[in-house]
N, C-alpha and C positions, 0 to 999 in steps of 0.2 A: 134789150137788141129789138129792132122791129126792122123787119124789110121795109115793111111799105113805108109805115110813120118815117121811114130815110127818105125815102123816096116825095114823102107827102112834103116833107123838110128840106129840100132839097129843093122842088120846085118854090117852094116862099121863097127861099133865098134869091136862086135864079131871076125871082120875077121882079125883085127888086131890086136887079140890078142899078136901074135905071139910077137909081140914088146915091150910090156909090162912086167912088173912085175910081176903083180895080175891077172891071169888069171879068168872071173867068166863063170856062162853059165846061168847067173836074172841081169840084170841092172836095175836101178830109175834111172827115165830120167824126169825130172825139164822141167813141161810146165807150160803155163801161166792155165792149169783146174789140174795144180797140178801133184804129181810125179807119175808118169805111171810105171810101170813097164813089164819090156821084159826077155821074156826067151828064153834059146836056146833050143829047144824040140829033143830026141834022134835021131828024123830022121832025124834033121838039118835042119827045117823051123824051124822062128820066131813067139812065140804067146805073144799075146800081153793085159793085162788083163786092156780091158779099163773103167772101171770104173761102178761104179751106174751112170744111167737114172738123169739129171735135172729134173724135176717136177716141179719143184715152178715155177712161171713165170718169176719172176724176174731173178734167176739165169738164165735162157736159153739167153738172158730176149725176155719174149713177151709180146704184153698186152689180145692174148687171159684169158682167166680164166681157174680156173679147171674147168671139165667132173663132171658126173658121178664115172665117173671111175679113179678119180683122177692125168688124163693127159688133161695138158690147152688143150681147143678145142675150136675152130671158125670155121666164114666163111668168104669165099677170090670173088672178086667181078671180073672176069675177058672175055673179050668179051659179056656181058650179062646176062654171069655161075656162080653159084653161087657156090661157090667149099667146098665139106666140108674140111679141114685141121684140123689136130692135132699137137702139139709144143713139140721135146723132147731137151734136153741140154745132149751131150756128151763132154764136154768143149768147143764145138760150138752148136751154132742153127739150130735148122735139123724141116723143117716144114715135113709133112707126107700129102699126097693128096689120099686117096684110089679113083683110076678108074673103073670107068665097063671095060671098054676098051681104054686100050692106045693109041694104032692106028687110034685113030679116035679126039685123041686133036694134036694140034702144040703143039711139049713138050717143044721145043728148046725158042719157042715166050713166051710161060707159063712158062716155066722156071726163062727167062731171068727178065723177069715182077716179078715175085713173089719175085724173090731173095729179091726185095729193096722192096714189100711190107711191109705199117705199119705197121704191128702187129708187125714188126721185127727190133726196133731198133736200130741195129747192120748186118742188113740183114740178111740174110737165105739161108741156102744150101735147094734143095727141091726136094721130093723123091715124083713122080709120082709111086701111086703103082697099080697093078691089081692082086689081089685073084687067084688066077689059083686054090687051094686046099688048106687044113686047114697044108700044107707040104712046098708048092710050093706055087711064088711069082713075080712079073717080075717087077721089079724094073727102071724106069728111071729116071738119078743122074743129077741134077744141081749143083754142087758147089758154091758156093760163091764164085765171083772172078777169076775162073776158066772158067766156063761154064758147056756144055755139056760134063764126064766122064764115062770113061766104067766101073767105080767103087768106093764107100767111105765108108774103114772099118767105120767111125762111122756114115755114114749115113745109111750102116746095122743091127747094135746097134740101131738105130733111130727107121727104120721103124719096125722091132723084136720087140721092149715096145711097140710101135704105135698100132701094129696089136695084141700083148698078152692081154693088158691090158684093147679091148676092144673085147676079146675072140676071133678073129676072127685067 
């Protein structure tokens, strides 16, 4: 499952509609994460309903257990540091790591290592997140199998869920 990939796919299909008999502004796209709805908005952008997050550790999958806030929580060890982390599934696994200052960590090195963390048996996307204000976050994205990327649709959703459920 890839939120940005779904948007690109939906854009391609919608742009091809002049060749199709049944034109539509909504698509249901079958993925391994289930049916995903993509819609053409009035300003010609594509909107994707990312669905509900997975918070059951077995569905993510993760070995983290639930915390008091209803989100799987744990600690990962890196370079003699114990990093607090949260797990959220959006059709793919995500590890969200709150960081006080993103510029102080070797993020690509940590991302590469944490992608393969033992708490995520199918590997994981990793998001290091610095809280700038209640409405603004700074995020470094490491996508499993891809590396550092400038954005991640499912990751943005996972980060929002983790920070919202923790009152941040």
